[in-house]
C-alpha positions in Angstrom: 7.4 27.6 18.0 7.1 25.5 14.8 9.6 25.5 12.1 8.6 27.1 8.8 7.6 24.6 6.0 9.8 24.9 3.0 8.1 24.8 -0.4 8.9 22.2 -3.0 10.8 23.0 -6.1 7.7 23.9 -8.0 6.7 26.4 -5.3 3.8 24.4 -3.8 3.8 23.5 -0.1 4.2 19.8 0.6 1.3 17.9 2.0 1.7 16.9 5.6 2.4 13.2 6.1 -0.3 11.2 7.8 0.7 9.3 10.9 1.0 5.5 10.3 -2.5 4.6 11.7 -4.3 7.3 9.7 -2.4 6.3 6.6 -3.4 2.7 7.1 -7.1 3.7 7.4 -6.7 5.8 4.2 -5.2 3.1 2.0 -6.9 -0.1 3.4 -10.1 0.3 1.3 -8.1 0.0 -2.0 -6.6 -3.2 -0.8 -9.9 -4.6 0.4 -11.4 -3.9 -3.1 -8.4 -5.6 -4.7 -8.7 -8.6 -2.5 -12.3 -9.1 -3.4 -11.4 -9.4 -7.1 -9.3 -12.5 -6.5 -6.7 -11.3 -9.0 -3.0 -11.4 -8.2 -1.3 -8.1 -7.5 1.7 -6.4 -6.0 1.5 -3.6 -3.4 2.9 -1.1 -5.9 0.2 -1.9 -8.5 -2.6 -1.2 -6.1 -0.9 2.0 -4.8 -0.3 3.3 -8.3 -3.8 2.4 -9.6 -5.6 3.9 -6.6 -3.1 6.9 -6.5 -2.4 6.2 -2.8 -0.1 8.4 -0.8 3.3 7.2 0.3 3.6 6.5 4.0 6.0 8.5 6.3 8.5 5.6 6.2 7.9 3.8 2.9 10.7 1.2 3.4 9.0 -0.2 6.5 5.4 0.9 6.4 4.3 -0.8 3.2 5.5 -4.2 4.4 4.1 -3.7 7.9 0.7 -2.7 6.4 0.5 -5.7 4.0 1.5 -8.1 6.8 -1.3 -6.7 8.9 -3.7 -7.6 6.1 -2.3 -11.1 6.0 -2.8 -11.4 9.8 -6.4 -10.1 9.4 -7.0 -12.9 6.9 -7.6 -10.5 4.0 -4.5 -11.4 1.8 -2.4 -14.4 1.1 1.0 -14.7 -0.5 0.9 -16.4 -3.9 4.4 -15.9 -5.4 7.0 -13.4 -6.4 7.4 -11.1 -9.4 9.7 -8.3 -10.6 9.0 -4.9 -9.2 7.3 -2.5 -11.6 8.1 0.5 -9.3 10.3 2.9 -11.2 12.8 3.0 -8.3 12.6 -0.7 -7.6 15.3 -1.8 -10.1 13.2 -4.8 -11.0 13.9 -6.4 -7.7 11.8 -9.4 -6.5 8.6 -8.4 -4.7 5.7 -10.4 -3.2 2.6 -11.1 -5.1 -0.7 -11.2 -3.2 -4.3 -12.1 -3.7 -7.4 -12.0 -1.6 -8.2 -15.0 0.6 -11.4 -17.0 -0.2 -13.1 -15.2 2.7 -12.1 -11.8 1.3 -13.3 -12.7 -2.1 -16.6 -13.8 -0.7 -16.9 -10.5 1.2 -16.7 -12.1 4.7 -13.6 -10.1 5.7 -13.1 -6.4 5.2 
């Protein structure tokens, strides 16, 4: 027996959260596209611009996901900036850019 789903305050039903691997598959194309531009960005900027869904565990999943992109050779760390996330309290966040291979389209 499954528990009933409680509607949100506006009366709509919440969308079911994707499992981590499905979520990664869903958000990866936005980061690949950003990496190909060669511009500097924060994770939140890409998520906001592409209207990406939050993962099931945002405190850990965003970092784990970006680190997987670094291990894949898609992104490289290029500094720090202040968070533009409304709940980020202007804390320090990493700034990323696509590697030369990503910019050339050799890594996706």
